KOLTISE-203494 format. One line per 4 residues: number of its first residue (from 1); for each residue z, y, x of N, C-alpha, C, O. Coordinates in Angstrom, 3 decimals, always signed. Atoms other than C-alpha are relative to their C-alpha. Layout:
REM residues N
NUM	Z:Y:X:Z:Y:X:Z:Y:X:Z:Y:X  ...
REM end
This chain:
REM residues 90
1	-0.762:-1.121:+0.045:+189.469:+46.957:+186.230:+0.719:+0.225:-1.112:+0.024:+0.127:-2.124  -1.179:-0.120:+0.009:+192.764:+47.630:+184.862:+0.089:+0.638:-1.121:-0.782:+1.507:-1.072  -0.355:-1.111:+0.689:+193.830:+49.453:+181.950:+0.161:+0.766:-0.083:+1.296:+0.522:-0.494  -0.799:-1.589:-0.386:+194.731:+53.495:+182.221:+1.092:-0.432:-1.000:+1.716:-1.235:-0.306
5	-0.761:-0.049:+0.490:+197.226:+53.142:+179.497:+0.478:-1.602:-0.699:+0.180:-2.755:-0.389  -0.837:+1.369:+0.533:+199.538:+50.844:+177.039:-1.336:-0.136:-0.892:-1.929:-1.213:-0.828  +0.876:-0.059:+0.925:+196.706:+51.992:+174.226:-1.416:-0.586:+0.261:-2.257:-0.850:-0.597  +1.462:+0.624:-0.570:+193.733:+50.645:+176.268:+0.176:-0.739:-0.008:-0.755:-1.486:-0.309
9	+0.011:+1.939:-0.568:+195.400:+47.252:+177.172:-0.229:-0.529:-1.115:-0.882:-1.566:-0.999  +0.451:+0.773:+1.168:+195.100:+46.347:+173.382:-1.443:-0.575:+0.030:-1.649:-1.768:-0.190  +1.620:+0.214:+0.201:+191.225:+46.280:+173.439:-0.383:-0.485:+1.229:-1.552:-0.834:+1.400  +0.683:+0.806:-0.985:+191.264:+44.891:+176.847:+0.125:-1.307:+0.342:+1.138:-2.006:+0.358
13	-0.245:+1.269:+0.101:+189.825:+41.889:+177.526:+0.708:-0.970:+0.564:+0.643:-2.119:+0.127  -1.227:+0.667:-0.973:+192.471:+40.557:+180.027:+1.003:+1.386:+0.040:+0.723:+2.393:+0.690  -1.167:-1.404:-0.076:+195.544:+43.224:+179.530:+1.124:-0.460:+1.007:+1.773:+0.306:+1.719  -1.375:+0.829:-0.717:+198.187:+40.387:+181.194:+0.069:+0.555:+0.619:+0.975:+1.367:+0.432
17	-0.667:-0.684:-1.263:+198.155:+41.788:+184.327:+0.734:+1.435:+0.001:+1.770:+1.880:+0.496  -0.627:-1.581:-0.210:+198.304:+45.391:+183.611:+1.684:-0.094:-1.286:+2.566:+0.761:-1.375  -1.415:-0.579:+0.356:+201.305:+44.662:+181.253:+1.129:-0.290:+1.102:+2.092:+0.430:+1.367  -0.768:+0.487:-1.140:+202.783:+42.420:+184.186:+0.726:+1.026:+0.412:+1.854:+1.414:+0.105
21	-0.503:-1.491:-0.606:+203.022:+45.412:+186.113:+0.241:+0.614:-0.502:+1.043:+1.287:+0.146  -0.664:-1.370:+0.578:+203.764:+47.929:+183.763:+1.775:-0.506:-0.684:+2.667:+0.285:-0.990  -1.112:+0.404:-0.219:+206.706:+45.489:+183.221:+1.147:-0.307:+0.753:+2.333:-0.419:+0.443  -1.089:-0.146:-0.797:+207.906:+45.137:+186.558:-0.238:+1.517:+0.058:+0.938:+1.861:+0.177
25	-0.447:-1.406:-0.616:+207.581:+48.942:+187.232:+0.462:+0.814:-1.039:+1.218:+1.644:-0.533  -0.744:-0.600:+1.047:+208.694:+50.531:+183.861:+0.343:-0.956:-1.323:-0.296:-0.700:-2.344  -0.895:+0.493:+1.495:+210.663:+48.266:+181.010:-0.154:+0.115:-0.520:-0.714:-0.627:-1.328  +0.302:-0.571:+0.912:+210.747:+50.708:+179.396:+0.230:+1.520:+0.244:+1.165:+1.994:+0.889
29	-0.075:-1.261:+0.016:+210.043:+54.188:+179.001:-0.913:+0.884:-0.687:-1.744:+0.403:-1.458  +0.879:-1.065:+0.973:+208.335:+57.630:+177.584:-1.274:+0.166:+1.027:-1.257:+0.173:+2.258  +1.915:-0.132:-0.395:+204.375:+58.019:+178.378:-0.071:+1.412:-0.734:-0.126:+1.904:-1.862  -0.140:-2.362:+0.173:+204.470:+62.056:+178.505:-1.153:+0.052:-0.502:-1.199:+0.699:-1.548
33	+1.349:-0.715:+0.362:+200.365:+62.088:+178.226:+0.202:-0.597:-1.507:-0.069:+0.108:-2.479  +0.672:-0.220:+1.480:+200.456:+60.174:+175.070:+0.617:-0.276:-1.102:+0.316:-0.809:-2.170  -0.847:-0.371:+1.033:+203.574:+61.105:+173.768:+0.962:-1.142:-0.836:+1.520:-0.797:-1.878  -0.369:+1.237:+0.717:+205.042:+57.470:+172.702:+0.818:-0.511:+1.188:+0.715:-0.203:+2.376
37	-1.191:+0.643:-0.887:+208.089:+55.255:+174.031:-0.985:-1.124:-0.250:-1.807:-1.234:-1.160  +0.987:+1.100:-0.054:+206.468:+51.976:+175.153:+1.314:-1.146:+1.209:+1.826:-0.932:+2.308  -0.980:+0.540:-0.678:+208.837:+48.938:+175.889:-1.125:-1.318:+0.141:-1.883:-1.830:-0.683  +0.710:+0.626:-0.203:+207.310:+46.683:+177.841:+0.334:-1.585:+0.856:-0.336:-2.603:+1.032
41	-0.427:+1.326:-0.225:+209.672:+44.272:+179.374:+0.563:-1.110:-1.335:+0.711:-0.873:-2.534  -0.449:+0.888:+1.402:+210.948:+40.782:+177.574:+1.150:+0.784:-0.353:+0.853:+1.474:-1.329  -1.421:-0.476:+0.507:+214.394:+42.186:+176.986:-0.423:+1.022:-0.582:-0.475:+0.736:-1.778  +0.472:-1.528:+0.155:+213.110:+45.940:+176.438:-0.732:-0.650:-1.853:-0.193:-0.591:-2.959
45	+0.807:+0.748:+1.000:+210.587:+44.143:+173.883:+1.034:-0.680:-1.651:+1.048:-0.452:-2.860  -0.622:+0.557:+1.149:+212.931:+42.040:+172.039:+1.529:+0.591:-0.747:+2.238:+0.243:-1.692  -1.607:-0.796:+0.709:+216.077:+44.481:+171.588:-1.145:+1.071:-0.851:-1.038:+0.990:-2.075  +1.170:-0.965:+1.313:+212.933:+47.277:+169.821:-0.489:-1.187:-1.573:-0.599:-1.272:-2.796
49	+0.460:+1.415:+1.732:+211.904:+44.259:+167.323:+1.264:-0.013:-0.712:+1.476:+0.466:-1.826  -1.838:-0.251:+0.921:+215.888:+43.849:+166.514:+0.723:+0.665:-0.465:+1.673:+0.398:-1.202  -0.945:-0.990:+0.200:+217.005:+46.928:+166.418:-0.767:+0.620:-1.607:-1.925:+0.984:-1.812  -0.102:-0.475:+1.623:+217.595:+47.944:+162.190:-1.043:+0.697:+0.103:-2.080:+0.240:-0.378
53	+0.866:-0.643:+0.010:+215.674:+50.869:+163.083:-1.333:-0.055:-0.073:-2.082:+0.834:-0.478  +1.457:+0.033:-0.400:+212.494:+49.315:+163.964:-0.152:-0.968:-1.251:-1.037:-1.775:-0.967  +0.558:+0.444:+1.149:+212.311:+47.646:+160.239:-1.073:+0.421:-0.312:-1.359:+1.618:-0.353  +0.944:-0.593:+0.342:+209.052:+47.121:+159.143:-0.177:+0.793:-1.657:-1.009:+1.573:-2.121
57	+0.138:-0.927:+1.224:+209.962:+48.188:+155.718:+2.373:+0.021:-0.226:+3.293:-0.591:+0.317  -1.661:-0.506:+0.211:+213.913:+49.527:+154.460:+0.470:-1.156:-1.372:-0.117:-1.230:-2.452  -0.367:+0.996:+0.369:+215.941:+46.567:+153.145:-0.110:-0.022:-1.567:-0.249:-1.084:-2.175  -0.175:-0.448:+1.388:+216.060:+47.972:+149.687:-1.094:+0.543:-0.554:-0.974:+1.227:-1.570
61	+1.291:-0.353:+0.301:+212.613:+48.676:+149.334:-0.732:-1.062:+0.550:-1.019:-0.672:+1.682  +1.118:+0.691:-0.229:+210.247:+45.672:+149.930:-1.336:+0.101:+0.063:-2.120:-0.487:+0.809  +1.243:-0.021:+0.594:+207.375:+46.969:+148.150:+0.289:+1.630:-0.077:+1.354:+2.056:-0.525  +0.206:-1.423:+0.539:+206.338:+50.946:+148.045:+0.056:+0.436:-1.601:-0.633:+0.122:-2.571
65	-0.182:-0.486:+2.282:+208.002:+52.950:+144.387:-1.381:+0.100:-0.872:-1.657:-0.374:-1.973  +1.564:+0.368:+0.848:+204.060:+53.722:+143.855:-0.641:-1.102:+0.120:-1.747:-0.944:-0.397  +0.991:+1.594:+0.201:+202.524:+50.167:+144.115:+1.328:-0.679:-0.742:+0.870:-1.674:-1.303  -0.655:+0.977:+1.198:+205.737:+48.571:+141.945:-0.505:-0.442:-1.007:-1.291:+0.212:-1.693
69	+0.184:+0.071:+1.284:+205.393:+46.937:+139.412:-1.799:-0.081:-0.309:-2.308:+0.184:-1.398  +1.458:-0.529:+0.503:+201.341:+46.935:+139.901:-0.802:-1.388:+0.929:-0.375:-1.638:+2.056  +0.965:+0.667:-1.033:+198.489:+44.103:+141.312:+0.468:-0.001:+1.476:+0.861:-0.986:+2.101  +0.375:-1.188:-1.382:+198.488:+46.392:+144.561:+1.563:-0.824:+0.362:+1.586:-1.799:+1.112
73	-1.396:+0.397:-0.412:+202.487:+45.633:+144.795:+0.397:-1.261:+0.171:+1.202:-1.622:+1.029  -0.653:+0.665:-1.109:+202.588:+42.480:+144.682:-0.526:-0.724:+1.067:+0.070:-1.439:+1.872  +0.546:+0.336:-1.180:+200.367:+41.677:+146.847:+0.199:+0.607:+1.441:-0.172:+0.143:+2.520  -0.470:-0.437:-1.409:+201.709:+43.862:+149.427:+2.080:-0.701:+0.167:+2.810:-1.152:+1.051
77	-1.349:+1.607:-0.790:+205.218:+41.866:+149.025:-0.258:-1.423:+0.284:+0.653:-2.245:+0.381  +0.347:+1.628:-0.127:+203.271:+38.509:+149.578:+0.038:+0.403:+1.625:+0.570:-0.353:+2.437  +0.577:+0.195:-1.718:+202.145:+39.920:+153.293:+0.685:+0.132:+1.027:+0.889:+1.336:+1.183  -0.842:+0.665:-1.147:+204.201:+38.719:+156.359:+0.039:+0.823:+0.721:+1.150:+0.699:+1.236
81	-0.412:-1.010:-0.271:+203.914:+41.829:+158.025:+0.376:+1.377:-0.575:+0.196:+2.456:-0.010  +0.313:-1.455:+0.684:+204.798:+44.358:+154.959:+2.236:+0.041:-0.216:+2.946:+0.954:-0.637  -1.429:+0.598:+0.092:+208.848:+42.410:+155.162:+0.632:-0.643:+1.033:+0.244:-1.648:+1.627  -1.260:+0.913:-0.641:+211.821:+41.548:+157.029:+0.559:-1.184:-0.299:+1.104:-1.966:+0.481
85	-0.978:+1.018:+0.689:+213.148:+39.209:+154.480:-0.181:-1.295:+0.366:-1.122:-1.676:+1.062  -0.131:+1.038:-0.200:+214.348:+35.866:+154.409:-1.269:-1.295:+0.324:-1.575:-2.054:+1.243  +1.926:+0.118:+0.515:+210.694:+34.783:+152.828:-0.532:-0.028:+1.327:-1.024:-1.028:+1.850  +1.171:-0.578:-1.455:+209.093:+36.365:+156.095:+0.296:-1.014:+1.070:-0.526:-1.757:+1.605
89	-0.246:+0.674:-1.298:+211.053:+34.759:+158.723:-0.613:-0.811:+0.960:-0.932:-0.808:+2.149  +0.967:+1.550:-1.072:+209.441:+31.694:+159.740:-1.351:+0.510:+0.270:-2.160:-0.181:+0.889
REM end
């Protein structure tokens, strides 16, 4: 059985047929029922991921101020998905 929506697809055992169909049918659009935008086509996903408004952290704030200077902040700053800096690009 195909997933019912993009959120269900995340945990589906084989979501790829759903993703292919979604990308062909609607590469980018707003899902009214879920209340969120969905980028499914390869070009649309690349555009979203490379857009400056979709950064993981603000460039001048690699660690949240509340964590800066703490052991938790040190760990946070090293996590790959928490920074878009050059050290994390590879």
